[in-house]
C-alpha positions in Angstrom: 0.1 0.1 0.4 2.0 3.9 -0.8 0.4 6.0 1.2 0.7 9.8 0.4 -0.1 11.8 4.3 -1.1 15.2 3.2 -1.1 18.0 6.2 -3.6 21.0 5.0 -3.1 25.0 4.6 -3.2 27.2 8.5 -4.6 30.5 7.4 -2.6 33.1 8.4 -2.3 33.3 12.2 -0.4 34.4 15.4 1.4 31.2 15.6 1.9 31.7 11.3 4.7 33.4 12.2 5.8 34.3 8.1 7.9 37.3 8.4 10.1 36.2 11.5 10.4 32.3 9.8 11.0 34.0 6.3 13.8 35.9 8.3 16.1 32.1 9.0 14.4 30.8 5.3 12.5 28.2 6.7 8.6 27.8 5.7 6.9 26.7 9.0 7.4 27.6 12.8 6.8 23.1 13.5 5.1 20.2 12.0 2.7 17.8 11.7 3.8 15.8 14.6 0.5 13.9 14.3 0.5 12.7 10.7 3.9 11.6 11.3 2.9 9.5 14.4 0.2 8.0 12.2 2.8 6.6 10.3 4.6 5.0 12.3 1.6 3.2 13.5 0.4 1.9 10.8 2.5 -1.4 9.1 6.0 -0.3 8.4 5.8 -2.9 4.6 3.7 0.4 3.5 5.4 3.0 1.8 4.9 7.0 2.8 5.2 9.9 1.4 4.0 13.5 3.5 3.6 16.4 2.0 2.6 19.7 4.3 0.7 22.2 1.9 2.6 24.7 4.6 5.4 24.1 2.9 4.3 22.9 -1.1 1.7 21.4 -2.9 1.3 18.0 -3.9 3.5 16.8 -7.1 1.6 14.9 -9.8 4.0 12.4 -9.4 3.2 11.5 -6.1 -1.0 12.1 -6.9 -0.2 9.3 -9.2 2.4 6.7 -7.0 -0.4 7.0 -4.0 -2.5 4.0 -3.7 -4.8 6.5 -1.0 -4.0 9.5 0.6 -4.3 10.0 4.3 -5.1 13.6 6.3 -5.0 14.8 9.9 -6.8 18.5 10.4 -7.5 20.9 13.4 -10.9 23.2 12.8 -8.4 26.1 11.3 -7.6 24.0 8.7 -11.3 23.0 7.5 -11.2 24.8 3.8 -7.6 23.8 2.3 -9.1 19.5 4.0 -12.5 20.4 2.5 -11.1 21.5 -0.7 -8.3 18.5 -1.0 -10.7 15.8 0.4 -12.7 17.5 -3.3 -9.3 16.9 -4.8 -7.6 13.6 -3.7 -11.6 12.3 -4.7 -11.4 13.5 -8.3 -8.3 11.5 -8.9 -10.2 8.3 -8.1 -7.7 7.4 -4.6 -9.1 6.3 -1.9 -9.1 9.1 1.8 -8.9 8.3 5.1 -8.8 11.4 8.2 -8.5 12.0 11.0 -7.7 14.3 13.6 -9.3 16.9 16.0 -11.5 18.6 13.1 -12.7 15.1 11.5 -13.5 13.8 15.0 -15.6 16.4 16.6 -17.4 17.8 13.3 -17.1 14.2 11.3 -20.2 14.5 9.7 -18.5 17.4 7.3 -15.8 16.1 6.0 -18.0 12.2 5.7 -20.0 14.9 3.3 -17.0 16.2 1.3 -16.1 12.2 0.2 -14.1 11.1 2.4 -13.9 7.3 2.4 -12.9 6.7 5.9 -12.6 8.1 9.3 -10.0 7.3 12.1 -11.9 8.9 14.7 -10.7 9.6 18.3 -6.8 8.9 18.8 -5.1 6.5 16.4 -3.6 3.8 18.6 -7.0 2.5 18.7 -9.0 3.4 15.8 -5.8 2.9 13.0 -5.8 -0.8 13.9 -9.3 -1.1 13.5 -8.7 0.5 9.7 -5.7 -1.2 9.0 -7.6 -4.2 9.2 -11.1 -3.0 7.2 -8.8 -2.4 4.8 -6.8 -5.5 4.3 -10.3 -7.3 4.4 -10.8 -4.9 1.5 -13.6 -2.6 2.4 -13.0 0.3 0.9 -15.4 2.4 3.8 -15.8 2.7 7.3 -15.9 5.1 10.5 -13.8 4.2 13.3 -14.7 5.4 16.9 -12.7 4.5 20.3 -15.6 3.8 23.5 -11.8 4.7 26.0 -8.6 6.3 25.6 -6.0 4.7 24.7 -2.0 4.0 27.4 0.2 6.3 24.7 3.4 3.9 26.5 2.7 2.1 23.7 2.8 4.6 20.7 5.8 5.0 18.7 8.3 7.1 18.1 7.0 8.9 15.2 9.1 9.2 11.6 10.5 12.5 11.9 12.4 10.5 8.8 9.7 11.5 6.6 9.6 15.7 7.0 11.2 17.8 4.8 13.8 19.3 8.2 15.2 22.2 6.8 12.0 23.7 5.7 10.6 23.7 9.6 11.9 26.0 12.5 11.2 23.9 15.7 10.8 20.1 16.2 7.0 18.7 18.0 7.0 15.7 20.9 4.3 14.5 23.5 5.0 13.7 26.2 1.1 13.5 27.9 -3.4 13.7 26.7 -4.7 14.9 28.6 -5.9 17.7 31.1 -6.8 17.4 34.7 -9.4 20.8 34.7 -12.8 21.9 33.6 -12.4 25.0 31.5 -15.7 25.7 29.6 -15.2 26.6 26.4 -12.1 23.8 26.0 -11.8 21.4 23.3 -8.9 19.1 24.8 -10.8 18.2 27.6 -13.2 16.6 25.2 -10.9 15.0 22.3 -8.0 13.3 25.4 -9.7 13.4 28.9 -9.8 14.3 32.0 -6.8 12.5 33.3 -3.6 13.6 31.9 -2.4 10.2 30.3 2.5 10.5 30.0 4.7 8.0 27.3 7.5 6.8 29.8 10.7 8.9 30.0 13.0 5.9 27.9 9.7 7.0 25.3 10.6 10.3 25.0 14.5 10.0 24.8 14.1 7.4 22.6 11.9 9.7 19.9 15.2 12.9 20.9 18.1 10.0 20.0 16.1 9.2 16.4 15.8 13.6 15.9 19.7 14.1 17.0 20.7 11.3 14.9 18.5 12.8 11.9 20.7 15.6 12.7 18.1 18.1 14.6 19.9 20.5 16.7 17.7 23.5 17.4 14.5 23.9 19.1 11.8 21.6 20.1 8.2 22.0 21.5 6.8 20.1 23.6 2.8 20.1 22.3 1.4 18.4 24.8 -1.5 20.9 26.2 -0.9 21.0 29.6 3.0 19.7 30.1 2.5 19.4 34.6 -1.0 17.8 34.1 0.5 14.6 35.5 2.9 16.5 38.1 4.7 13.1 38.8 5.3 11.2 35.8 6.6 15.1 34.1 9.7 14.8 37.3 10.1 11.6 36.5 11.2 12.4 32.4 13.0 16.1 33.9 14.7 14.0 36.1 16.4 12.0 33.0 15.7 14.4 30.5 18.6 16.3 32.2 21.1 13.7 32.3 19.9 12.9 28.8 20.7 17.0 27.9 24.5 16.5 29.1 25.8 13.6 27.9 24.4 15.3 24.3 25.8 18.5 24.6 22.9 20.2 25.0 21.3 20.2 21.4 17.7 21.3 21.8 16.0 23.7 23.4 12.5 23.5 24.7 8.9 25.3 24.7 6.3 23.9 25.8 2.4 24.2 27.3 1.4 24.8 31.3 -1.5 26.1 33.3 -0.9 28.8 35.8 0.2 26.6 39.2 3.4 25.8 37.3 4.2 29.0 39.3 3.7 27.3 43.2 6.0 24.0 41.8 9.6 25.7 42.5 10.8 22.3 42.0 10.2 21.7 38.2 10.2 25.0 37.7 13.6 24.1 37.8 14.1 20.9 36.7 12.8 22.6 33.2 15.2 25.9 32.6 18.1 23.0 33.7 16.7 20.8 31.0 16.8 24.0 29.1 12.6 24.7 28.3 13.3 28.7 27.2 9.4 29.4 26.8 6.3 28.7 28.6 2.5 28.6 27.2 -0.5 30.0 30.2 -3.8 29.9 29.2 -4.9 33.4 31.7 -7.9 34.3 29.3 -8.6 36.8 31.7 -7.8 39.0 34.1 -11.4 39.0 35.0 -12.2 36.8 38.2 -15.5 36.8 37.7 -15.0 35.3 33.6 -12.8 33.0 35.2 -15.0 31.7 38.2 -17.9 31.7 35.0 -16.0 29.3 33.0 -14.7 27.7 35.6 -10.5 28.2 35.2 -11.4 27.4 38.7 -7.3 26.6 39.2 -6.4 30.4 37.2 -8.0 32.1 41.0 -6.3 30.9 43.7 -3.4 33.1 42.9 -2.4 36.4 42.3 -2.1 35.7 38.2 0.8 38.8 38.4 2.6 37.3 41.0 2.3 33.7 39.5 3.7 35.2 35.5 6.4 37.2 37.6 7.0 34.0 39.9 8.1 32.0 36.9 9.9 34.6 34.8 12.6 35.0 37.8 12.7 31.1 37.5 14.1 31.3 34.4 10.9 30.4 31.7 9.9 33.1 29.5 5.9 34.0 29.1 3.3 33.6 25.8 -0.3 34.4 27.7 -3.2 33.5 25.6 -6.5 36.0 26.2 -9.7 35.5 25.4 -12.7 38.4 25.3 -16.2 37.6 25.6 -16.9 35.8 28.1 -20.8 35.9 29.5 -21.6 38.6 31.6 -18.3 40.3 30.6 -18.1 44.1 31.5 -17.5 46.4 29.1 -13.2 47.9 29.0 -12.5 43.7 28.4 -10.0 44.5 25.9 -8.5 47.7 28.0 -8.2 45.2 31.2 -6.0 42.3 29.4 -3.9 45.0 27.6 -2.7 46.2 31.4 -2.4 42.6 32.8 -0.8 42.0 30.4 1.4 45.3 30.8 1.7 45.0 34.2 3.2 40.7 34.1 6.0 42.2 31.4 4.6 39.1 29.2 5.8 39.9 26.3 3.8 37.7 23.0 0.3 37.1 24.4 -2.5 35.3 22.1 -5.4 37.3 22.0 -9.0 35.8 20.4 -13.3 36.6 20.7 -13.9 33.2 22.8 -15.7 30.8 20.0 -18.0 27.5 20.9 -16.1 24.6 20.1 -18.0 21.2 19.0 -18.7 19.7 21.8 -17.5 22.1 24.4 -19.4 22.4 27.7 -19.3 26.1 26.2 -21.4 24.8 22.8 -23.8 22.3 25.0 -25.3 25.1 27.2 -25.4 27.8 24.1 -26.6 25.1 22.3 -29.6 24.7 25.0 -30.1 28.4 25.2 -30.5 28.5 21.1 -27.2 31.5 21.0 -25.2 29.4 18.7 -24.7 31.2 15.2 -26.5 29.3 12.1 -23.3 28.6 9.5 -20.5 29.1 12.4 -17.8 26.6 13.1 -16.2 27.8 16.2 -12.6 28.8 14.3 -10.0 29.1 17.0 -8.3 32.0 14.7 -7.3 35.3 16.0 -9.3 37.0 13.3 -12.8 35.4 13.2 -15.7 36.9 15.4 -17.3 34.3 18.1 -20.3 32.5 16.9 -21.8 33.5 19.6 -24.7 35.8 20.6 -22.9 37.1 23.6 -24.0 38.8 26.5 -23.0 42.4 25.6 -23.2 43.9 21.5 -20.8 42.1 19.3 -20.4 45.3 17.3 -19.2 46.4 20.8 -16.8 43.8 21.8 -16.0 43.7 18.5 -13.9 46.7 18.8 -12.6 46.5 21.9 -10.7 43.4 20.4 -9.0 44.4 17.8 -7.8 48.2 19.4 -6.7 45.8 22.6 -4.9 43.1 19.6 -3.2 46.9 18.3 -2.4 47.9 21.3 -0.5 44.6 22.2 1.5 45.1 19.2 2.3 48.4 18.9 6.1 48.1 18.3 7.4 50.8 21.2 4.8 48.9 24.0 6.0 45.8 22.7 9.9 46.6 23.3 9.4 47.6 26.4 6.7 45.3 27.8 10.4 42.4 26.5 12.5 44.5 28.1 10.7 44.1 31.7 10.4 40.4 31.3 14.3 40.1 30.3 15.0 42.4 32.9 13.6 39.9 35.5 14.3 36.4 33.8 16.7 34.1 35.4 19.3 32.7 33.3 20.0 29.4 32.4 21.3 26.9 35.0 23.6 25.6 32.4 26.8 26.2 29.6 25.9 25.4 26.2 28.9 24.6 24.3 30.0 27.2 22.5 29.6 27.1 18.4 29.0 29.0 15.8 26.2 30.5 14.3 24.9 30.0 10.9 25.3 33.1 8.6 21.2 32.8 8.1 20.3 34.0 11.1 23.6 36.9 11.6 21.6 37.6 8.5 18.4 37.7 10.2 20.4 39.4 13.0 21.4 42.6 11.1 17.7 42.7 9.8 15.8 42.8 13.0 18.7 45.6 14.3 18.9 47.4 11.1 14.6 47.7 11.0 14.3 48.1 14.6 17.9 49.7 15.5 17.8 52.6 12.9 14.8 52.3 10.3 12.4 52.6 12.8 10.9 55.2 15.8 12.1 52.5 17.7 15.5 53.5 17.6 16.1 54.3 21.0 14.2 52.1 23.0 16.1 49.4 20.9 19.5 50.7 22.1 19.0 51.6 25.1 17.1 48.0 25.9 19.5 46.0 24.1 22.6 47.7 25.9 21.1 47.4 29.2 20.2 43.8 28.5 24.2 43.6 28.0 24.6 45.2 31.5 22.4 43.7 33.8 21.9 39.7 32.1 23.7 39.2 29.2 23.5 35.8 29.8 19.4 35.5 28.2 20.9 38.1 24.9 20.6 35.3 22.2 17.0 34.9 23.7 16.2 37.8 24.3 16.9 39.7 20.2 15.1 36.8 19.5 11.8 37.5 21.0 12.3 41.1 19.9 11.9 39.6 16.5 9.3 38.5 16.7 7.4 42.4 16.6 8.1 41.6 12.5 5.4 39.3 12.6 2.6 41.3 14.8 3.4 44.5 13.1 1.6 43.1 9.8 -0.8 40.7 11.9 -2.5 42.6 13.8 -3.1 45.4 10.3 -4.8 41.8 9.5 -6.9 41.1 12.4 -8.6 44.4 11.7 -8.8 44.2 8.5 -10.9 41.0 8.6 -13.1 42.0 12.0 -13.9 44.8 10.4 -15.2 43.3 7.5 -16.5 40.0 9.2 -18.4 42.9 11.5 -19.9 44.8 8.4 -21.1 41.7 7.0 -23.0 41.0 10.2 -24.1 44.5 11.1 -26.1 44.4 7.5 -27.9 41.6 8.2 -29.4 43.4 11.8 -27.5 42.6 15.0 -28.9 40.1 17.4 -29.3 41.4 20.2 -27.4 40.4 23.2 -28.5 37.3 25.4 -30.4 38.0 28.5 -29.5 35.2 30.6 -33.2 33.6 32.1 -32.5 35.3 35.8 -31.5 38.8 35.2 -35.0 38.5 32.2 -36.5 37.5 35.4 -35.3 40.4 37.7 -36.6 43.3 34.4 -39.8 41.4 34.6 -40.1 42.0 38.8 -38.4 45.4 38.8 -40.9 46.5 36.3 -44.0 45.5 37.8 -42.3 47.7 40.6 
């Protein structure tokens, strides 16, 4: 069996980083870890080729070669996925697909012409699919009623990737998250009991990447890396030894809940192992909204103090923010901007709240009749919310646009980055010195020219740079790299403005809906009217 693995195109997003990647001659931030894991689980006597359409389209020779095409996709990749399914069927190919988007809304991909739906987690459903193919079945839907033990997951087929196109590699240690955030689909897809690989498994994956010649960053893609703290610490203790023995060939980024700040041992181990940055789901500084959305872990201690603790431990914070929670008071966008400034968080994802399929939020809004028709719940930053909020959508959208643009004002961004790195704890090890690649030197010179000479940020840039060199010189490389991120956000904030304003104009032209009023408030209004 000859299998063509195809990863659909991502639209321009916060994470696409086109302008930054172009500086270092790379195409994509991260590879399709799901597809290379699928290739490892399928029979190894099958032949595989992988095409990441974010790098290049499939060639005519690759289409002709394939007996079957397998796709995996997230919801933001929906448009290109559906187009590629139809293209594969036009060419007479068998089509199989899985991943988060097909698992959440299988009827949409089935309607587009998919033959096999390999849903839920592949460790269970891929063997079902293989048995069906071996029996000669030309279609089928394969679902799991339980979560797999990921200690059986094989080493991903990293050899199928075009290494030079990616800025970072991806590995996964755990699946699932112990919390119950109402809007989150991770607990729907992977459950609330975090399941981990063994330390030996993860180290074997790093060995393979090392043997293939990889020497750049690695993203630990766990949705909450510290969900199972005991097992993570066991991994980190062995990873620390592995990194020392291999002379620190990688650095790591990951995602974690804010309670990381309460675990000094965990942070120390992470920094010892070469972790540089951590994405934190902060969502909002408004405690009422955090309580409503059941993000209780963010209400147990001061968010600003927690972020400061993480920075001082040596981990650069990235943060996710959301606007549009029920009962949210006007000015939420300004409050988010003030919080990011106060906490000195350089990079922040920021989006309007979306009701993703099958989440607790989606079920509640469905029951209340608040989901807008023909709206998917796309988590991109350029999408209006897909339900009727409790305050006017026009007000929300305009707050969101102004806050997003304020966060990525070049001067404000450089100031936040400077304050973060002045506090940032340095690495707890010394990696062997090595000559930087010419492409990295060139990128550095471009950033210095743009920010230190060409733009009005020039005085800030030089003041901050020399101050970091004087007071915290060990973080200078990461500091300049983080400064470079504004090259993407300066353009992307205009994309956000243009697309949200366009969608808002279309929405208003149709006749804006009235904000949703909760039943208890309606009752109170009626009682007040009677009085």
